NUDREN-653489 format. One record per residue: x, y, z of N, C-alpha, C, O in turn; residue in one letter. Coordinates in steps of 0.02 Angstrom, whole numbers, plus 32768, in hexadecimal, padded with zeros to 4 digits. Each point is the difference from the previous one (the first is absolute). Layout:
BEGIN
XYZXYZXYZXYZa/...
//
This chain:
BEGIN
D95C3456381D7FEB801F803E8042800F802B802C7FD68006m/7FD580688018803480128029800B7FCF80397FD07FE38019s/807280107FFE800C7FD380347FE5802180477FF47FDE8032r/8004805F7FCB7FEC8025803E7FB67FF580117FEE8006803Ar/7FE67FEA7F957FBB7FFC800A7FE87FBA7FF47FCF7FF87FDCi/80507FD5803F7FED7FBC7FF17FE07FDF803E7FF57FC37FFFh/7FFD806180347FE37FDE803E7FB280057FFB7FE0802B7FE2y/80097FA080437FB57FF880007FEB7FF0804980247FE18027h/7F9F80367FE97FE07FEB803F7FD17FC67FE87FEF7FFB7FC5v/7FFE7FDD80697FD07FCC7FF27FD87FED803F8014800B8039y/7FB47FD87FBA7FD37FEA80387FEA7FB97FF17FE77FF17FC9v/80237FE1806A7FED7FBD7FFB7FCA7FEF802F8005800D803Ci/7FC47FD67FAA7FC87FED802B80177FC18028801C7FD17FE3e/7FD9802F805D80137FC8802B7FBE7FDC80167FCC801F8007l/80387F9D80027FC67FDA80187FF1801C8048802C80118028s/7F937FF17FE47FEC8013804680197FD680357FFC8014803An/801F7FAF7FB780227FD68033803A8020801F80167FE98035d/8006804D7FAC80338026801D7FEE80228045802B80118029v/7F947FF67FE07FE88020803B800A7FD6803F7FF980188039l/80177FA87FBA80107FD3803880458004801780147FDE8030f/8014804D7FAD8043800D80138001803C80357FEB80387FF1e/802C7FBA80487FF980328037802680407FE97FE580378008g/80567FC47FDE8026803E7FED7FD980297FCB7FFD803D8006k/7FE67FA47FC97FDA80237FCD7FC4802380217FF3803A7FF2f/7FEA7FA480367FC4801980228012803C802D7FDE80348000k/80597FC3802680178035802D801080467FD97FF680378018k/80237FBD7FAC8014803D7FDA7FC7801E7FDD800980327FDEc/7FBC7FB2802A7FC6801A7FD97FC6800780357FCE7FDD7FF9n/8036804B80387FC9800680337FC3801F7FE27FCA7FF6801Cp/803A80317FAC7FC5801E7FE27FE47FD87FCA7FD680187FDAg/80407FA8801F7FE57FD47FC97FB17FFB80087FE67FF58037y/7FF780127F917FB77FF97FFC7FF37FBD7FE580157FF27FC8i/7FC87FE2805D7FED7FBD7FE87FDF80047FB67FD380297FF3s/80447FAD7FE37FE47FFA7FBE802E802A7FCC7FFC7FF67FC4g/802B80348055802F80257FD080387FCF7FF1800D7FD18025k/8014803C7FA280377FD97FEC803F8008802A800B8034801Ep/801E7F987FE480448003801E803080067FC67FF77FDD7FCFc/803B804E80368032800B7FC9804480068018800E800D803Bv/801D7FEA7F97804A800F800B800F80387FD07FEC7FFB7FC5y/80368037804F8013803A7FD6804B80007FFE80207FFE8034v/7FFF80057F8F804880007FF68011802B7FCA7FD5801C7FDEg/80717FEA8017801C80257FC980397FD37FE5801D7FD78024m/7FF280337F9A80327FD77FDF801E80267FC77FE380317FE9t/80567FB88000801D80167FC37FEE7FD07FC68016800B7FC7g/7FC47FC280497FE97FCF7FD07FBC800E7FE77FDF802E8019l/800B7FAE7FB87FBC80017FED7FD67FE0803B80157FCE801Bn/7FB1804D7FF97FDE7FE380357FEB7FB87FF97FFC7FDC8033p/7FF7800C7F917FEE7FBD7FF780407FD4800D7FF87FC88019d/803E804C7FD880407FDC800B800C7FFC804980127FCC801Bv/7FE4806D8006800B800780487FD17FCF802680167FDD802Er/7FAB80217FBF7FCF7FD6802280147FB67FF57FFA7FD7802Ef/801D80197F9680177FB77FF2803C7FF1802B80077FC68014d/802680697FFC80377FF780297FEF7FF5804A801E7FD78023k/7FB180517FF37FE57FF480447FE47FBA800580117FDD8031h/7FC9800C7FA37FE07FC1800480327FC77FF77FF47FC98018k/804380447FC7803B7FCE7FF8802E8003803980337FDD7FFFa/7FC0804B8034802A8008803E8046801A7FEC80337FEC801Cd/7FCD80427FB3803E80257FEE7FF78047801A7FD680267FE7i/80537FEC804F7FF9804380217FB9800B800C7FE680357FEBq/7FF77F9F80347FB6800380097FED8018804480267FF98030s/7F9F80247FD67FE0800D803D7FD97FC080147FDD7FE27FD7n/8029800B80687FE17FC380167FB180007FF77FE27FCE7FEFr/8000806D801E7FB880067FF67FEA7FFA7FBA7FCC7FE37FF1y/805C80397FE17FEE7FFB7FBB800C7FB77FE77FD77FE57FDBv/80627FFC803A800B7FBB7FEB7FC87FD480187FE87FD67FD9k/8004803180637FCD7FD2801C7FB980107FEE7FD87FD27FF5q/8018807080077FBC80157FFB7FF1802C7FC07FC780147FF6y/806C7FF97FE17FF880287FC57FD27FE07FCD800B7FC67FEDg/7FC1805F7FFC7FCF7FE47FCE800D801E7FBC80077FDA7FCFl/7FFD8068802C800580207FBD8013804780067FF4801E8035r/80297FFF7F98800E80487FFE7FBD80237FF77FD17FE57FE3l/802D805B80367FC180297FF5801A80417FE1800880348020l/80037FC57F9B801780337FD77FD3803E7FFD801B80367FF4p/7FA47FC680167FD880387FFF8013803580367FF1803C7FF8d/80307FAF803E8012802A8036804280287FEE8008803A8014i/80257FA67FC68044801D7FF98015800F7FB7802F80267FF6y/7FB27FBF7FDA801680027FBB8009804A7FE7802F800E7FDBe/7FAA801E8038800280467FE8803F80218017801680307FE1g/80097FBA805280398023802180427FEE7FDB802E80297FFEf/7FD67F987FE4803F7FE37FE9801180187FB97FD280147FDCn/806F7FED800D803C7FFA802D8010804680207FDF80317FF1p/80517FD180398011803F8024804A7FFC801980217FCD7FFBm/7FF68068801E80448000801E80017FD880427FCB7FF1801Bs/806D80007FFE80087FDE803D7FE5802980397FDD7FE28029y/802F805A7FDE7FE6802B80357FB380037FFB7FDD7FFA8032a/8009800E7F917FB680027FFB7FE37FBE80137FCC7FFF8020e/80537FC77FCF7FE67FBF801380007FF7804D7FD17FE6801Fa/806480317FFE80037FF780497FC5802880207FDF7FE6802Cc/801580587FBE7FCA8028801A7FBE7FE37FF07FD57FFB802Cd/80207FF17F957FC27FE27FE97FF07FC380277FC77FF98016k/80697FD97FF57FF07FC280257FE3801080447FCE7FE28014e/8051804E80127FE88017803F7FB9801E7FFC7FD47FF28029v/802380387FA37FC080217FF87FC67FCF7FF57FCB8005801Ee/80427FCA7FB27FD07FCD7FF47FEF7FD8803E7FC67FF3800Ei/806C7FFA80167FF47FDA80427FD4802780307FD07FE6801Dg/8043805B7FE97FD7802B802D7FBA80057FEA7FD27FF98029i/802480137F947FBD80077FE57FD57FC380097FC680058015d/80597FBE7FDA7FD77FC280097FF27FF1804B7FCA7FEB8013l/8067802180137FF47FF6804C7FCB802F80197FD77FEB8029r/802880567FC07FCD802B80137FBA7FED7FEB7FCF80128020s/802E7FCA7FA77FC37FE77FE57FE97FBD801F7FD07FE17FE9a/8054800B804B7FF07FC18024801B7FC07FE67FED7FCA8017g/8042803B7FB780227FC17FE680307FE8803680168026802Cf/7FF87F9B7FCE80387FE28026803D80077FD680037FE37FCAg/802F8041804D803C80117FD480407FE8802380098008803Cv/80237FD97F9A80437FF180128031801E7FD27FFA7FF97FC3w/8038802A8059803780187FD980407FEA801B80057FF0803Bq/802E800F7F9C80417FE58010801F8024803C80267FE28026a/7FC8805F7FE2801B8026803A7FED7FE680428024800A8030y/7FA17FD27FD57FE97FE8803F80277FC580177FF77FE88038a/80367FFF7F9C80217FBF80168035800D8039800A7FD38028v/801580647FDC80378008802B7FEB8025803F80288026801Bs/7F9C7FCF7FFE7FE7802C8039800F7FE480407FFD7FC3800Cq/8015806D802480067FF180447FC08018801B7FDA801F7FDBl/80157FD580657FC4801F801C7FFB804F7FF280268027801Bp/7FAC7FEA7FBA7FF080437FEF804080277FE58001803E8004r/80307FA27FE48037801B7FDF80127FD97FC17FFB7FC28001r/801880607FCA80197FDE7FC6804C800E7FFF8016803A8005l/80107F917FF58048800A7FFE80207FE37FC17FF07FC77FEDg/803B805E7FF1801D7FEC7FC5804A8008800A801780398007l/80137F927FFC80468006800A80247FF37FB97FEC7FD67FD8t/80468051801F80277FFD7FBF8048800C8016801080158038r/80197FDB7F958049800D800A800A804C80077FD780287FE6a/805D7FEB803B800980488011800380297FBE7FE880397FFFr/80337FAC7FCD800680257FBF7FBF80037FE07FF7802C7FD6t/7FD97FAA80387FBF80017FDE7FCE8032801C7FD480167FDCd/80317FFC80637FCF802880237FF580437FE27FC880198003v/806A80087FE07FF680407FE77FF980027FB3800580367FE3n/7FF27F947FFE7FF780007FB87FBF801E7FEE7FD48001802Bt/802280197F997FC3801F7FEA7FCA7FCC7FFE7FC8800F8015q/80457FB37FD37FD47FCB80017FE47FEE80467FC47FF38007e/8067800C802B7FEC7FF280457FD78039801E7FCF7FF58023m/804680497FCD7FD9803780197FBA80037FE17FD080148021q/802A7FD87FA17FC080027FDF7FD27FC780227FC4800B8009t/80587FBE80067FDB7FCA80267FEB801980427FC77FF88015k/806A8026800D7FF3801A80477FC780317FFF7FD47FFE802Ca/802C802F7FA47FC780347FFF7FBD7FDB7FF67FD080138020n/802C7FB87FB57FC17FDF7FF37FEC7FDA80407FC580008012s/80697FDF800F7FF17FD9803C7FED802C80397FD37FEF8026v/804E804C7FE27FEA803080317FBA80187FF67FD9800A802Fa/80177FFF7F907FBA80137FF17FCE7FCB80167FCB800F801Br/80487FB37FD87FD57FC680137FFB7FFF804B7FC97FF4801Aw/806C8019800B80007FFD804B7FD38039801B7FDD7FF88032c/802480427FAB7FD3803780137FB67FEC7FFE7FD8800E802Ck/801B7FD07F9A7FBA7FEC7FF77FEE7FCC80327FC88000801Ah/80677FD17FF47FEF7FC880307FFA801F80467FD77FE98028a/804E804A7FE87FFD801F80427FBB802580057FE17FFF8035s/800A801F7F987FBF802180007FC77FCC80117FD4800A8029d/80347FBE7FB27FCB7FCC800B80087FE080487FCE7FEB801Dq/806D80117FFE800C7FE580407FE2802C80387FE57FE98032a/802380567FC27FDC8031802F7FB47FF680007FDF80038034v/80067FF17F907FB77FF77FFD7FE87FC280257FC87FFD8019e/80617FD27FE87FEB7FC38022801B7FF780477FF57FCD8022v/8031806A7FF480197FFE804280427FDA800E800E7FEF803Ag/801880057F9580447FE08006803B80337FF77FF5803B7FF1t/80457FAE8018803A802C7FFC801180107FB97FF27FDA7FD2k/802B80608027801980187FBD803A7FD97FE480237FDE8026p/7FE980257F9B80387FE27FE1803B802F7FF97FF7803D8001w/80447FA87FF8803A80257FF2802D7FD77FCD80027FC28002k/802180627FD080287FDF7FCD8047801380108010803B8004y/801B7F93800380478008800F80287FE37FC47FF37FCA7FE6l/803E80618007802D7FEC7FC980468004801C801680378012l/800F7F917FF2803E7FFE801A802C7FCD7FE47FE77FCF7FE5l/805B8039801F80317FCF7FEB7FFD7FC580327FF08009803As/80217FBF7FAC80017FC5802F8038800280307FFF7FDD8033h/8036804F7FBF80368007802D7FEE8027804180257FFF8032v/7FA280237FCB7FEA8025803A7FDF7FD680317FF780158039e/7FF57FAC7FB57FD97FD8802B80327FD7802C802D7FDE7FE6i/7FCB8026805A80287FDA80337FD17FE480387FC98019800Et/80517FB7800E7FDA7FDD80367FF0802E803E7FCD7FFB8022e/806880357FE97FFA802A80397FCE80367FFD7FF1801F8033s/7FF67FEF7F927FD280367FF87FB97FEA800C7FEE7FC57FFAk/7FE6807180197FB87FF280077FE0801C7FC4801C80287FDBr/7FA77FC3801C7FD880197FC18000804B8004800880207FCCl/7FEF7FFE806A7FFD80498006804280257FE67FFE803B7FEDs/80387FA180148041801C7FE97FFE800A7FB8802780287FE6d/7FAF7FB67FF67FFE80047FB67FCD80347FE77FF9800A7FC3y/7FE7801580667FCA80307FEC8020803D7FD97FDE80237FDAl/80657FE78031802580347FDB7FFE7FF97FB6800980307FDBr/7FEB7F8F801080007FF07FB67FBA80047FE27FF57FEE7FC7f/7FDB802B80647FBB800B7FE57FFD80287FC0801F80357FFDe/7FBC7FB67FD17FF480277FC47FBA801B80057FD07FDA8009v/802980657FF27FC1802180087FEA801F7FBD802980177FD9r/7F967FEA801B7FE6801B7FC17FCE803480157FE180207FD6r/
//
């Protein structure tokens, strides 16, 4: 198999106890009671290996480690394997689709959020790499969807900011960083 198409998307069912987590609940205002709660991710590993790493607390997501029950291959198996860019897009697409169907969804992109803004800081040399730009486009797409949902429930829209950590200083206000917004 070519090195370029070894990425996988995966979906992990979470225990409904995750709904007692305020941050999870806040990120899922359209959750329909009785629908599954899931984590959607992407990896260069086999999804089974990645799930085991989550549960073993190796580069894990807290919700998966604590509430992860099992992989849901029926949702993602037909897409794998794929290129890195395809996996980035597919991860976002699956999350959007499941959230639209009323699922409770957590994705790694939600981790670095500020109020209604997603921020991702990187070294100055990393910001313009193809890999970072691919991620930025996928996250900007997620923010557009989140903004559309926010408007429906009467809250503020989301913005995605991509900047180097050297740009961040104590003297700046949040509005000073809006020039780093990534739009899709």
